[in-house]
C-alpha positions as protocol buffer text, in pm:
chain_id: "A"
residue {
  index: 1
  type: MET
  ca { x: 5069 y: -1948 z: 2145 }
}
residue {
  index: 2
  type: LYS
  ca { x: 5333 y: -1865 z: 1890 }
}
residue {
  index: 3
  type: LYS
  ca { x: 5237 y: -1950 z: 1536 }
}
residue {
  index: 4
  type: ILE
  ca { x: 5530 y: -1960 z: 1292 }
}
residue {
  index: 5
  type: VAL
  ca { x: 5521 y: -2016 z: 910 }
}
residue {
  index: 6
  type: ILE
  ca { x: 5835 y: -2172 z: 754 }
}
residue {
  index: 7
  type: THR
  ca { x: 5818 y: -2131 z: 392 }
}
residue {
  index: 8
  type: SER
  ca { x: 6073 y: -2052 z: 103 }
}
residue {
  index: 9
  type: GLY
  ca { x: 6031 y: -1911 z: -253 }
}
residue {
  index: 10
  type: LYS
  ca { x: 6129 y: -2254 z: -413 }
}
residue {
  index: 11
  type: GLY
  ca { x: 6105 y: -2581 z: -334 }
}
residue {
  index: 12
  type: GLY
  ca { x: 6405 y: -2835 z: -265 }
}
residue {
  index: 13
  type: VAL
  ca { x: 6554 y: -2625 z: -25 }
}
residue {
  index: 14
  type: GLY
  ca { x: 6474 y: -2840 z: 247 }
}
residue {
  index: 15
  type: LYS
  ca { x: 6171 y: -2688 z: 434 }
}
residue {
  index: 16
  type: THR
  ca { x: 5982 y: -2917 z: 562 }
}
residue {
  index: 17
  type: THR
  ca { x: 6295 y: -3130 z: 696 }
}
residue {
  index: 18
  type: VAL
  ca { x: 6370 y: -2784 z: 865 }
}
residue {
  index: 19
  type: THR
  ca { x: 5995 y: -2790 z: 1005 }
}
residue {
  index: 20
  type: ALA
  ca { x: 6044 y: -3136 z: 1150 }
}
residue {
  index: 21
  type: ASN
  ca { x: 6391 y: -3080 z: 1314 }
}
residue {
  index: 22
  type: LEU
  ca { x: 6300 y: -2765 z: 1474 }
}
residue {
  index: 23
  type: GLY
  ca { x: 5985 y: -2893 z: 1618 }
}
residue {
  index: 24
  type: ILE
  ca { x: 6229 y: -3150 z: 1753 }
}
residue {
  index: 25
  type: ALA
  ca { x: 6464 y: -2907 z: 1886 }
}
residue {
  index: 26
  type: ILE
  ca { x: 6186 y: -2686 z: 2026 }
}
residue {
  index: 27
  type: ALA
  ca { x: 6004 y: -2977 z: 2234 }
}
residue {
  index: 28
  type: ASP
  ca { x: 6369 y: -3061 z: 2349 }
}
residue {
  index: 29
  type: LEU
  ca { x: 6348 y: -2741 z: 2508 }
}
residue {
  index: 30
  type: GLY
  ca { x: 6034 y: -2843 z: 2711 }
}
residue {
  index: 31
  type: TYR
  ca { x: 5766 y: -2698 z: 2511 }
}
residue {
  index: 32
  type: ARG
  ca { x: 5445 y: -2831 z: 2362 }
}
residue {
  index: 33
  type: VAL
  ca { x: 5471 y: -2853 z: 2000 }
}
residue {
  index: 34
  type: LEU
  ca { x: 5267 y: -2899 z: 1693 }
}
residue {
  index: 35
  type: VAL
  ca { x: 5370 y: -2926 z: 1321 }
}
residue {
  index: 36
  type: ILE
  ca { x: 5105 y: -2887 z: 1072 }
}
residue {
  index: 37
  type: ASP
  ca { x: 5155 y: -2989 z: 719 }
}
residue {
  index: 38
  type: ILE
  ca { x: 4956 y: -2725 z: 512 }
}
residue {
  index: 39
  type: ASP
  ca { x: 5114 y: -2837 z: 165 }
}
residue {
  index: 40
  type: PHE
  ca { x: 4808 y: -3012 z: 34 }
}
residue {
  index: 41
  type: GLY
  ca { x: 4817 y: -3300 z: -175 }
}
residue {
  index: 42
  type: LEU
  ca { x: 5233 y: -3288 z: -170 }
}
residue {
  index: 43
  type: ASN
  ca { x: 5274 y: -3357 z: 163 }
}
residue {
  index: 44
  type: ASN
  ca { x: 5519 y: -3556 z: 346 }
}
residue {
  index: 45
  type: LEU
  ca { x: 5576 y: -3380 z: 699 }
}
residue {
  index: 46
  type: ASP
  ca { x: 5466 y: -3723 z: 864 }
}
residue {
  index: 47
  type: VAL
  ca { x: 5685 y: -3893 z: 633 }
}
residue {
  index: 48
  type: VAL
  ca { x: 5974 y: -3709 z: 750 }
}
residue {
  index: 49
  type: LEU
  ca { x: 5888 y: -3774 z: 1118 }
}
residue {
  index: 50
  type: GLY
  ca { x: 5826 y: -4131 z: 1065 }
}
residue {
  index: 51
  type: VAL
  ca { x: 5497 y: -4137 z: 1163 }
}
residue {
  index: 52
  type: GLU
  ca { x: 5294 y: -4214 z: 825 }
}
residue {
  index: 53
  type: ASN
  ca { x: 5182 y: -4537 z: 949 }
}
residue {
  index: 54
  type: LYS
  ca { x: 5018 y: -4398 z: 1265 }
}
residue {
  index: 55
  type: VAL
  ca { x: 4804 y: -4146 z: 1025 }
}
residue {
  index: 56
  type: VAL
  ca { x: 4460 y: -4214 z: 1012 }
}
residue {
  index: 57
  type: TYR
  ca { x: 4300 y: -3858 z: 982 }
}
residue {
  index: 58
  type: ASP
  ca { x: 4411 y: -3553 z: 831 }
}
residue {
  index: 59
  type: ILE
  ca { x: 4370 y: -3163 z: 844 }
}
residue {
  index: 60
  type: LYS
  ca { x: 4097 y: -3200 z: 547 }
}
residue {
  index: 61
  type: ASP
  ca { x: 3903 y: -3435 z: 783 }
}
residue {
  index: 62
  type: VAL
  ca { x: 3881 y: -3205 z: 1069 }
}
residue {
  index: 63
  type: LEU
  ca { x: 3780 y: -2906 z: 860 }
}
residue {
  index: 64
  type: GLU
  ca { x: 3491 y: -3099 z: 708 }
}
residue {
  index: 65
  type: GLY
  ca { x: 3384 y: -3256 z: 1045 }
}
residue {
  index: 66
  type: ARG
  ca { x: 3460 y: -3566 z: 983 }
}
residue {
  index: 67
  type: CYS
  ca { x: 3657 y: -3609 z: 1326 }
}
residue {
  index: 68
  type: ARG
  ca { x: 3757 y: -3403 z: 1621 }
}
residue {
  index: 69
  type: ILE
  ca { x: 4124 y: -3225 z: 1633 }
}
residue {
  index: 70
  type: LYS
  ca { x: 4230 y: -3479 z: 1882 }
}
residue {
  index: 71
  type: GLN
  ca { x: 4162 y: -3747 z: 1664 }
}
residue {
  index: 72
  type: ALA
  ca { x: 4376 y: -3605 z: 1386 }
}
residue {
  index: 73
  type: LEU
  ca { x: 4692 y: -3521 z: 1592 }
}
residue {
  index: 74
  type: VAL
  ca { x: 4993 y: -3775 z: 1564 }
}
residue {
  index: 75
  type: LYS
  ca { x: 5263 y: -3802 z: 1839 }
}
residue {
  index: 76
  type: CYS
  ca { x: 5600 y: -3812 z: 1714 }
}
residue {
  index: 77
  type: PHE
  ca { x: 5794 y: -3956 z: 1976 }
}
residue {
  index: 78
  type: GLU
  ca { x: 5702 y: -4113 z: 2351 }
}
residue {
  index: 79
  type: LYS
  ca { x: 5877 y: -3922 z: 2533 }
}
residue {
  index: 80
  type: ARG
  ca { x: 5847 y: -3579 z: 2373 }
}
residue {
  index: 81
  type: ASN
  ca { x: 5532 y: -3331 z: 2370 }
}
residue {
  index: 82
  type: LEU
  ca { x: 5534 y: -3299 z: 1944 }
}
residue {
  index: 83
  type: TYR
  ca { x: 5269 y: -3378 z: 1766 }
}
residue {
  index: 84
  type: VAL
  ca { x: 5192 y: -3356 z: 1386 }
}
residue {
  index: 85
  type: LEU
  ca { x: 4866 y: -3264 z: 1205 }
}
residue {
  index: 86
  type: PRO
  ca { x: 4914 y: -3419 z: 826 }
}
residue {
  index: 87
  type: SER
  ca { x: 4790 y: -3250 z: 527 }
}
residue {
  index: 88
  type: ASP
  ca { x: 4557 y: -3406 z: 287 }
}
residue {
  index: 89
  type: LYS
  ca { x: 4727 y: -3652 z: 80 }
}
residue {
  index: 90
  type: ILE
  ca { x: 4437 y: -3679 z: -190 }
}
residue {
  index: 91
  type: ASN
  ca { x: 4307 y: -3333 z: -295 }
}
residue {
  index: 92
  type: GLY
  ca { x: 4585 y: -3125 z: -418 }
}
residue {
  index: 93
  type: ASN
  ca { x: 4361 y: -2854 z: -525 }
}
residue {
  index: 94
  type: SER
  ca { x: 4220 y: -2816 z: -197 }
}
residue {
  index: 95
  type: ASN
  ca { x: 3930 y: -2581 z: -142 }
}
residue {
  index: 96
  type: VAL
  ca { x: 4032 y: -2523 z: 226 }
}
residue {
  index: 97
  type: SER
  ca { x: 3955 y: -2127 z: 308 }
}
residue {
  index: 98
  type: GLY
  ca { x: 4247 y: -1928 z: 475 }
}
residue {
  index: 99
  type: GLN
  ca { x: 3994 y: -1816 z: 718 }
}
residue {
  index: 100
  type: ASN
  ca { x: 3854 y: -2162 z: 852 }
}
residue {
  index: 101
  type: LEU
  ca { x: 4230 y: -2286 z: 819 }
}
residue {
  index: 102
  type: LYS
  ca { x: 4319 y: -1998 z: 1090 }
}
residue {
  index: 103
  type: LEU
  ca { x: 4042 y: -2065 z: 1308 }
}
residue {
  index: 104
  type: LEU
  ca { x: 4157 y: -2432 z: 1341 }
}
residue {
  index: 105
  type: VAL
  ca { x: 4470 y: -2294 z: 1450 }
}
residue {
  index: 106
  type: ASP
  ca { x: 4376 y: -2048 z: 1685 }
}
residue {
  index: 107
  type: SER
  ca { x: 4167 y: -2305 z: 1857 }
}
residue {
  index: 108
  type: LEU
  ca { x: 4478 y: -2486 z: 1966 }
}
residue {
  index: 109
  type: CYS
  ca { x: 4616 y: -2176 z: 2147 }
}
residue {
  index: 110
  type: ASN
  ca { x: 4538 y: -2358 z: 2494 }
}
residue {
  index: 111
  type: VAL
  ca { x: 4712 y: -2673 z: 2386 }
}
residue {
  index: 112
  type: PHE
  ca { x: 5036 y: -2581 z: 2246 }
}
residue {
  index: 113
  type: ASP
  ca { x: 5314 y: -2331 z: 2310 }
}
residue {
  index: 114
  type: TYR
  ca { x: 5421 y: -2368 z: 1941 }
}
residue {
  index: 115
  type: VAL
  ca { x: 5273 y: -2433 z: 1617 }
}
residue {
  index: 116
  type: LEU
  ca { x: 5472 y: -2449 z: 1302 }
}
residue {
  index: 117
  type: LEU
  ca { x: 5331 y: -2455 z: 979 }
}
residue {
  index: 118
  type: ASP
  ca { x: 5505 y: -2643 z: 693 }
}
residue {
  index: 119
  type: CYS
  ca { x: 5404 y: -2376 z: 436 }
}
residue {
  index: 120
  type: PRO
  ca { x: 5366 y: -2488 z: 21 }
}
residue {
  index: 121
  type: ALA
  ca { x: 5656 y: -2377 z: -162 }
}
residue {
  index: 122
  type: GLY
  ca { x: 5588 y: -2053 z: -401 }
}
residue {
  index: 123
  type: ILE
  ca { x: 5355 y: -1769 z: -361 }
}
residue {
  index: 124
  type: ASP
  ca { x: 5040 y: -1920 z: -512 }
}
residue {
  index: 125
  type: ILE
  ca { x: 4702 y: -1939 z: -302 }
}
residue {
  index: 126
  type: GLY
  ca { x: 4838 y: -2212 z: -86 }
}
residue {
  index: 127
  type: PHE
  ca { x: 5124 y: -1986 z: 73 }
}
residue {
  index: 128
  type: HIS
  ca { x: 4904 y: -1684 z: 148 }
}
residue {
  index: 129
  type: ARG
  ca { x: 4644 y: -1938 z: 349 }
}
residue {
  index: 130
  type: ALA
  ca { x: 4924 y: -2056 z: 540 }
}
residue {
  index: 131
  type: VAL
  ca { x: 5101 y: -1718 z: 616 }
}
residue {
  index: 132
  type: ALA
  ca { x: 4759 y: -1542 z: 675 }
}
residue {
  index: 133
  type: CYS
  ca { x: 4742 y: -1813 z: 1011 }
}
residue {
  index: 134
  type: ALA
  ca { x: 5077 y: -1690 z: 1145 }
}
residue {
  index: 135
  type: ASP
  ca { x: 5246 y: -1423 z: 1374 }
}
residue {
  index: 136
  type: SER
  ca { x: 5579 y: -1464 z: 1258 }
}
residue {
  index: 137
  type: ALA
  ca { x: 5773 y: -1642 z: 962 }
}
residue {
  index: 138
  type: LEU
  ca { x: 6107 y: -1800 z: 912 }
}
residue {
  index: 139
  type: VAL
  ca { x: 6202 y: -1805 z: 547 }
}
residue {
  index: 140
  type: VAL
  ca { x: 6426 y: -2116 z: 436 }
}
residue {
  index: 141
  type: THR
  ca { x: 6681 y: -2051 z: 156 }
}
residue {
  index: 142
  type: THR
  ca { x: 7012 y: -2225 z: 82 }
}
residue {
  index: 143
  type: PRO
  ca { x: 7339 y: -2003 z: -50 }
}
residue {
  index: 144
  type: ASN
  ca { x: 7276 y: -2009 z: -433 }
}
residue {
  index: 145
  type: ILE
  ca { x: 7152 y: -1738 z: -625 }
}
residue {
  index: 146
  type: PRO
  ca { x: 6813 y: -1885 z: -760 }
}
residue {
  index: 147
  type: SER
  ca { x: 6733 y: -1947 z: -408 }
}
residue {
  index: 148
  type: LEU
  ca { x: 6833 y: -1634 z: -279 }
}
residue {
  index: 149
  type: ARG
  ca { x: 6636 y: -1458 z: -536 }
}
residue {
  index: 150
  type: ASP
  ca { x: 6330 y: -1659 z: -441 }
}
residue {
  index: 151
  type: ALA
  ca { x: 6346 y: -1564 z: -83 }
}
residue {
  index: 152
  type: ASP
  ca { x: 6373 y: -1184 z: -138 }
}
residue {
  index: 153
  type: LYS
  ca { x: 6048 y: -1197 z: -313 }
}
residue {
  index: 154
  type: VAL
  ca { x: 5887 y: -1397 z: -50 }
}
residue {
  index: 155
  type: VAL
  ca { x: 6039 y: -1170 z: 213 }
}
residue {
  index: 156
  type: ASN
  ca { x: 5880 y: -849 z: 32 }
}
residue {
  index: 157
  type: ILE
  ca { x: 5587 y: -1001 z: 10 }
}
residue {
  index: 158
  type: LEU
  ca { x: 5596 y: -1101 z: 369 }
}
residue {
  index: 159
  type: LYS
  ca { x: 5630 y: -728 z: 476 }
}
residue {
  index: 160
  type: SER
  ca { x: 5257 y: -668 z: 341 }
}
residue {
  index: 161
  type: TYR
  ca { x: 5149 y: -885 z: 641 }
}
residue {
  index: 162
  type: LYS
  ca { x: 5142 y: -760 z: 973 }
}
residue {
  index: 163
  type: LEU
  ca { x: 5383 y: -1016 z: 1127 }
}
residue {
  index: 164
  type: ASP
  ca { x: 5553 y: -967 z: 1441 }
}
residue {
  index: 165
  type: LYS
  ca { x: 5863 y: -1089 z: 1302 }
}
residue {
  index: 166
  type: VAL
  ca { x: 6026 y: -1233 z: 954 }
}
residue {
  index: 167
  type: SER
  ca { x: 6384 y: -1416 z: 981 }
}
residue {
  index: 168
  type: LEU
  ca { x: 6587 y: -1632 z: 757 }
}
residue {
  index: 169
  type: ILE
  ca { x: 6703 y: -1957 z: 798 }
}
residue {
  index: 170
  type: VAL
  ca { x: 7039 y: -2073 z: 590 }
}
residue {
  index: 171
  type: ASN
  ca { x: 7016 y: -2412 z: 509 }
}
residue {
  index: 172
  type: ARG
  ca { x: 7255 y: -2670 z: 358 }
}
residue {
  index: 173
  type: ALA
  ca { x: 7567 y: -2429 z: 444 }
}
residue {
  index: 174
  type: ARG
  ca { x: 7904 y: -2576 z: 359 }
}
residue {
  index: 175
  type: GLY
  ca { x: 8171 y: -2422 z: 595 }
}
residue {
  index: 176
  type: ASP
  ca { x: 8460 y: -2544 z: 352 }
}
residue {
  index: 177
  type: LEU
  ca { x: 8357 y: -2378 z: 37 }
}
residue {
  index: 178
  type: ILE
  ca { x: 8248 y: -2065 z: 242 }
}
residue {
  index: 179
  type: ILE
  ca { x: 8615 y: -2051 z: 355 }
}
residue {
  index: 180
  type: ASP
  ca { x: 8743 y: -2089 z: -7 }
}
residue {
  index: 181
  type: GLU
  ca { x: 8497 y: -1826 z: -100 }
}
residue {
  index: 182
  type: LYS
  ca { x: 8300 y: -2062 z: -330 }
}
residue {
  index: 183
  type: MET
  ca { x: 7955 y: -2002 z: -140 }
}
residue {
  index: 184
  type: PHE
  ca { x: 7824 y: -1695 z: 28 }
}
residue {
  index: 185
  type: LEU
  ca { x: 7863 y: -1604 z: 410 }
}
residue {
  index: 186
  type: PRO
  ca { x: 7542 y: -1624 z: 560 }
}
residue {
  index: 187
  type: GLN
  ca { x: 7606 y: -1289 z: 713 }
}
residue {
  index: 188
  type: ASP
  ca { x: 7614 y: -1175 z: 356 }
}
residue {
  index: 189
  type: ILE
  ca { x: 7280 y: -1330 z: 271 }
}
residue {
  index: 190
  type: GLN
  ca { x: 7158 y: -1139 z: 542 }
}
residue {
  index: 191
  type: LEU
  ca { x: 7256 y: -806 z: 428 }
}
residue {
  index: 192
  type: MET
  ca { x: 7151 y: -911 z: 49 }
}
residue {
  index: 193
  type: LEU
  ca { x: 6809 y: -974 z: 181 }
}
residue {
  index: 194
  type: LYS
  ca { x: 6776 y: -720 z: 452 }
}
residue {
  index: 195
  type: THR
  ca { x: 6637 y: -968 z: 686 }
}
residue {
  index: 196
  type: GLU
  ca { x: 6767 y: -1080 z: 1030 }
}
residue {
  index: 197
  type: LEU
  ca { x: 6943 y: -1421 z: 1036 }
}
residue {
  index: 198
  type: ALA
  ca { x: 6763 y: -1681 z: 1269 }
}
residue {
  index: 199
  type: GLY
  ca { x: 7010 y: -1963 z: 1223 }
}
residue {
  index: 200
  type: VAL
  ca { x: 7240 y: -2127 z: 972 }
}
residue {
  index: 201
  type: LEU
  ca { x: 7207 y: -2515 z: 917 }
}
residue {
  index: 202
  type: PRO
  ca { x: 7507 y: -2702 z: 775 }
}
residue {
  index: 203
  type: GLU
  ca { x: 7477 y: -2963 z: 497 }
}
residue {
  index: 204
  type: GLU
  ca { x: 7521 y: -3261 z: 674 }
}
residue {
  index: 205
  type: ASP
  ca { x: 7462 y: -3643 z: 611 }
}
residue {
  index: 206
  type: ALA
  ca { x: 7318 y: -3703 z: 932 }
}
residue {
  index: 207
  type: VAL
  ca { x: 6992 y: -3492 z: 850 }
}
residue {
  index: 208
  type: PHE
  ca { x: 6939 y: -3758 z: 593 }
}
residue {
  index: 209
  type: LEU
  ca { x: 7044 y: -4056 z: 771 }
}
residue {
  index: 210
  type: TYR
  ca { x: 6841 y: -4013 z: 1037 }
}
residue {
  index: 211
  type: SER
  ca { x: 6542 y: -3887 z: 876 }
}
residue {
  index: 212
  type: GLY
  ca { x: 6208 y: -3990 z: 1114 }
}
residue {
  index: 213
  type: SER
  ca { x: 6449 y: -4013 z: 1405 }
}
residue {
  index: 214
  type: LYS
  ca { x: 6613 y: -3763 z: 1642 }
}
residue {
  index: 215
  type: LEU
  ca { x: 6980 y: -3641 z: 1498 }
}
residue {
  index: 216
  type: PRO
  ca { x: 7253 y: -3768 z: 1721 }
}
residue {
  index: 217
  type: LYS
  ca { x: 7361 y: -3535 z: 1984 }
}
residue {
  index: 218
  type: LYS
  ca { x: 7720 y: -3480 z: 1874 }
}
residue {
  index: 219
  type: SER
  ca { x: 7630 y: -3406 z: 1487 }
}
residue {
  index: 220
  type: ASP
  ca { x: 7703 y: -3044 z: 1368 }
}
residue {
  index: 221
  type: SER
  ca { x: 7352 y: -3034 z: 1229 }
}
residue {
  index: 222
  type: ALA
  ca { x: 7189 y: -3143 z: 1596 }
}
residue {
  index: 223
  type: GLN
  ca { x: 7424 y: -2861 z: 1774 }
}
residue {
  index: 224
  type: ALA
  ca { x: 7264 y: -2624 z: 1459 }
}
residue {
  index: 225
  type: TYR
  ca { x: 6940 y: -2668 z: 1528 }
}
residue {
  index: 226
  type: LYS
  ca { x: 6969 y: -2637 z: 1928 }
}
residue {
  index: 227
  type: ILE
  ca { x: 7094 y: -2305 z: 1841 }
}
residue {
  index: 228
  type: LEU
  ca { x: 6826 y: -2233 z: 1640 }
}
residue {
  index: 229
  type: ALA
  ca { x: 6557 y: -2304 z: 1849 }
}
residue {
  index: 230
  type: ASP
  ca { x: 6704 y: -2113 z: 2119 }
}
residue {
  index: 231
  type: ASN
  ca { x: 6701 y: -1809 z: 1912 }
}
residue {
  index: 232
  type: VAL
  ca { x: 6337 y: -1871 z: 1824 }
}
residue {
  index: 233
  type: CYS
  ca { x: 6204 y: -1941 z: 2165 }
}
residue {
  index: 234
  type: ASN
  ca { x: 6452 y: -1680 z: 2378 }
}
residue {
  index: 235
  type: ASN
  ca { x: 6496 y: -1387 z: 2112 }
}
residue {
  index: 236
  type: LYS
  ca { x: 6853 y: -1487 z: 2086 }
}
residue {
  index: 237
  type: SER
  ca { x: 7089 y: -1399 z: 1781 }
}
residue {
  index: 238
  type: LYS
  ca { x: 7348 y: -1686 z: 1830 }
}
residue {
  index: 239
  type: ILE
  ca { x: 7458 y: -1852 z: 1485 }
}
residue {
  index: 240
  type: PHE
  ca { x: 7615 y: -2215 z: 1459 }
}
residue {
  index: 241
  type: ASN
  ca { x: 7956 y: -2150 z: 1287 }
}
residue {
  index: 242
  type: VAL
  ca { x: 7989 y: -2389 z: 975 }
}
residue {
  index: 243
  type: THR
  ca { x: 8328 y: -2303 z: 932 }
}
residue {
  index: 244
  type: ASN
  ca { x: 8493 y: -2389 z: 1283 }
}
residue {
  index: 245
  type: LYS
  ca { x: 8563 y: -2772 z: 1157 }
}
residue {
  index: 246
  type: TYR
  ca { x: 8775 y: -2644 z: 849 }
}
residue {
  index: 247
  type: SER
  ca { x: 8978 y: -2435 z: 1012 }
}
residue {
  index: 248
  type: GLY
  ca { x: 9321 y: -2501 z: 1115 }
}
residue {
  index: 249
  type: PHE
  ca { x: 9575 y: -2805 z: 1053 }
}
residue {
  index: 250
  type: PHE
  ca { x: 9277 y: -3068 z: 1090 }
}
residue {
  index: 251
  type: GLY
  ca { x: 9035 y: -2851 z: 931 }
}
residue {
  index: 252
  type: SER
  ca { x: 9235 y: -2835 z: 627 }
}
residue {
  index: 253
  type: ILE
  ca { x: 9271 y: -3195 z: 606 }
}
residue {
  index: 254
  type: ARG
  ca { x: 8878 y: -3217 z: 656 }
}
residue {
  index: 255
  type: LYS
  ca { x: 8858 y: -2997 z: 350 }
}
residue {
  index: 256
  type: CYS
  ca { x: 9042 y: -3217 z: 146 }
}
residue {
  index: 257
  type: ILE
  ca { x: 8871 y: -3510 z: 235 }
}
residue {
  index: 258
  type: LYS
  ca { x: 8540 y: -3322 z: 145 }
}
residue {
  index: 259
  type: LYS
  ca { x: 8667 y: -3236 z: -203 }
}
residue {
  index: 260
  type: GLY
  ca { x: 8765 y: -3581 z: -277 }
}
residue {
  index: 261
  type: VAL
  ca { x: 8414 y: -3685 z: -182 }
}
């Protein structure tokens, strides 16, 4: 079983949305996937996946012995091996220990192929508790200075852990702004943070319109997540080209439309 913590330096970069959609994409490759919300008190992974009304028990109930782990797992889609373990909705200052959480995650090794841990934003105790459960990390950032600065801090902290791999996900990349040199190239971000790029995800309305369900197959986001999942699962390094649709004659028209919106 591969245990991947998905983290970020700051909130608002789309970390939970990335966790949900990456979980869907990995499950579509045929793997058994569990996504765990470790953002105690501020959780919304179940909401993003559209299963909040199915939640009966949460991770705190499991850790405190009020239910078995099987009772707390919520299946997200009938035809996919994707489950979510929701977080504690009430107690934001959870006293859950990192050791107990790690034992819980490790106990699932014979049940799932991948466990994705949705980590709280920032670098406080919740961050360390989540990272201690993982064997690799994906750091989500957006192409702006504040986000990149915080991502750099997180990457440096992750180096103190004995993780197999630490990689970057650049979220909300706009191809039109990259072509106009108004936004950092993903490759430049990789060089700045001295960390391998796992994937680039475009800013697209489909991500917001289809929250709680699978992205349309023809959308750029669906294609980008498919590439990201393949990179994560098969150790590949292909990157979705967010500038492709803004190249050439018709690309120029798209750029003009985008600017006018």
